[in-house]
TORLUMNU-107833 format. One record per residue (C-alpha): z, x, y; residue number from 1. Coordinates in steps of 0.25 Angstrom, whole numbers. Each point is the difference from the previous one (the first is absolute). Layout:
BEGIN
    up  east north   n
     Z     X     Y NUM
...
//
This chain:
BEGIN
    up  east north   n
   -51  -275   180   1
     0    14     8   2
   -10     2    10   3
    -7    14     0   4
     0     8    12   5
   -14     1     7   6
    -8    11    -4   7
     2    13     8   8
   -15     0     3   9
     1   -13     8  10
    10     5    10  11
    -5     7    13  12
     1    15    -1  13
     7     7    11  14
    -9     8     9  15
     2    15    -1  16
     4     6    13  17
     1    14     5  18
    10     1    11  19
     0    13     9  20
     7     4    12  21
    -9     5    11  22
    -1     4    15  23
   -10    -7    10  24
    -8    11     7  25
   -10    -9     7  26
    -1   -15     4  27
   -14    -5    -2  28
    -5   -14     3  29
    10   -11     1  30
    10     1   -12  31
    -7    11    -7  32
     6    14    -1  33
    -4    14    -5  34
    11     6    -9  35
     4    14    -2  36
    -6     0   -14  37
   -14    -3     6  38
     0   -15    -4  39
    -2   -12    10  40
    11   -10    -2  41
     1   -14     6  42
    13    -7     5  43
     4   -10   -10  44
     3   -14     6  45
    14     0    -4  46
     2    14     7  47
     4    -7    14  48
     4    13     6  49
   -13     6     6  50
    -2    14    -5  51
    -2    12     9  52
    -5    14    -1  53
    11     9    -5  54
     6   -12    -8  55
     5     3   -14  56
    -5   -12    -8  57
     0    -6   -14  58
   -14    -3    -5  59
    -5    -7   -13  60
   -13     1    -7  61
    -6    -2   -14  62
     6     7   -12  63
    -9    13     1  64
     1     0    16  65
   -15     2     1  66
   -11   -10     3  67
    10   -10     6  68
     4    -2    15  69
    14     3     1  70
     9    -9     8  71
    12     4     8  72
    11    -8    -5  73
    12     5     8  74
     3    10    12  75
    11     9    -6  76
     3     9    12  77
    -5     2    14  78
     2    13     8  79
     6    -3    14  80
     2   -14    -2  81
    -1    -7    13  82
    -7   -13    -2  83
    -5    -8   -12  84
   -11   -10     2  85
    -1   -12   -10  86
   -14    -4    -4  87
    -6    -8   -11  88
   -14     6    -3  89
   -11   -10     1  90
     8   -11     5  91
    -3    -8    12  92
    15    -4     3  93
    14     4    -4  94
    10   -11    -2  95
    15     2    -3  96
     6   -13    -5  97
    15    -2    -3  98
    10   -10     4  99
     7    10     9 100
    -6    13     7 101
     7     9     9 102
    -7    11     8 103
    11    10     5 104
    -3    12     9 105
    10    10     7 106
   -10     3    11 107
   -12   -10     2 108
    -9   -10    -7 109
   -14    -2     5 110
    -9   -11    -4 111
   -15     2     4 112
   -13    -8    -2 113
   -14     1     6 114
    -1   -15     0 115
    11   -10    -3 116
    15     1    -3 117
     8   -12    -4 118
    15    -2    -1 119
     5   -14    -4 120
    13    -6    -5 121
    -5   -14    -4 122
    13    -7    -3 123
    10    11     5 124
     4     8    12 125
    -8    12     6 126
    10     9     7 127
    -4    12     9 128
    11     8     5 129
    -2    12     9 130
     5     8    12 131
   -14    -1     6 132
   -11    -9    -4 133
   -14     2     6 134
   -12    -9    -2 135
   -14     3     5 136
   -11   -11    -1 137
   -14     2     5 138
    -5   -14    -1 139
     9   -12    -2 140
    15    -2    -4 141
     3   -14    -5 142
    14    -5    -3 143
     2   -14    -6 144
    15    -3    -2 145
     9   -12    -1 146
    11     6     8 147
    -1    13     8 148
    14     6     5 149
     0    13     7 150
    11     8     6 151
    -1    13     8 152
     7     8    10 153
   -12     1     9 154
   -13    -8    -3 155
   -13     5     8 156
   -13    -7    -1 157
   -13     4     7 158
   -13    -8    -1 159
   -12     5     6 160
    -7   -13     2 161
     6   -14    -3 162
    14    -3    -5 163
     2   -14    -4 164
    13    -6    -5 165
    -1   -15    -4 166
    10    -9    -6 167
     4   -14     0 168
    13     4     6 169
     2    14     7 170
    13     6     5 171
     2    13     8 172
    14     3     3 173
     7    12     6 174
    14     3     3 175
    -3     7    13 176
   -14     0     6 177
   -14    -6    -3 178
   -11     7     7 179
   -14    -6     1 180
   -10     9     7 181
   -15    -3     2 182
   -11    -2    11 183
     0   -15    -3 184
    11    -8    -7 185
    -4   -14    -5 186
    12    -9    -5 187
    -2   -14    -5 188
//
C-alpha cells in the first residue's frame, strides 16, 4: 500500500523576506540603527559583529519591506576597518565553547573586567611565559601550593611591617656570607 504525501497546506510556508543592502547613518539606542533608506533596523542576535556608523550591511524585513522592523543580518563592509567588537544583542553573557580555543595576536591581548576574572586549568597546567611579569594586588595575595620552587638571579623582598617565615624545618644556606642586621636579634 502506498502512502500519500502530506497535503501541501499542512507544511509550514516559508516566510517571505525582503533583503536589502543599506548603510548605517546613525547609531540609536543599544543595537538599533538608522539606515540610509530612513528605516530603523535592529541588530539580529546572530549578527555578532556589532554594527557601526558607516557600515555597509545586509538587512532583512517582511516581503513588502514595509511595516516590519528590519534586522541587520550581516556587516558586509566597514570603511577604515581598525577594530571589530563582538556583541550578542540582548544577551547578558557571551560564551564560547569548543574543545580547543586559541587566541593569537601579533601585538597584544588585553583581558579586562570591572569585577572578577577567573583563569583555571582544573586538571591541567597553567603556563605563563613572559620576559617581564607584573602583578599588583591592592588587598590580599593568597597562594596555596603543594610544592613551591622558585629560581632567580636576584630575589629582593621588602615588607613594611612583619615578615614571618615558619616551617617544621628551615634552612638558610649561602656559599659566602649570611648577614643578619637588626637592633635586636633573638635566637633560640
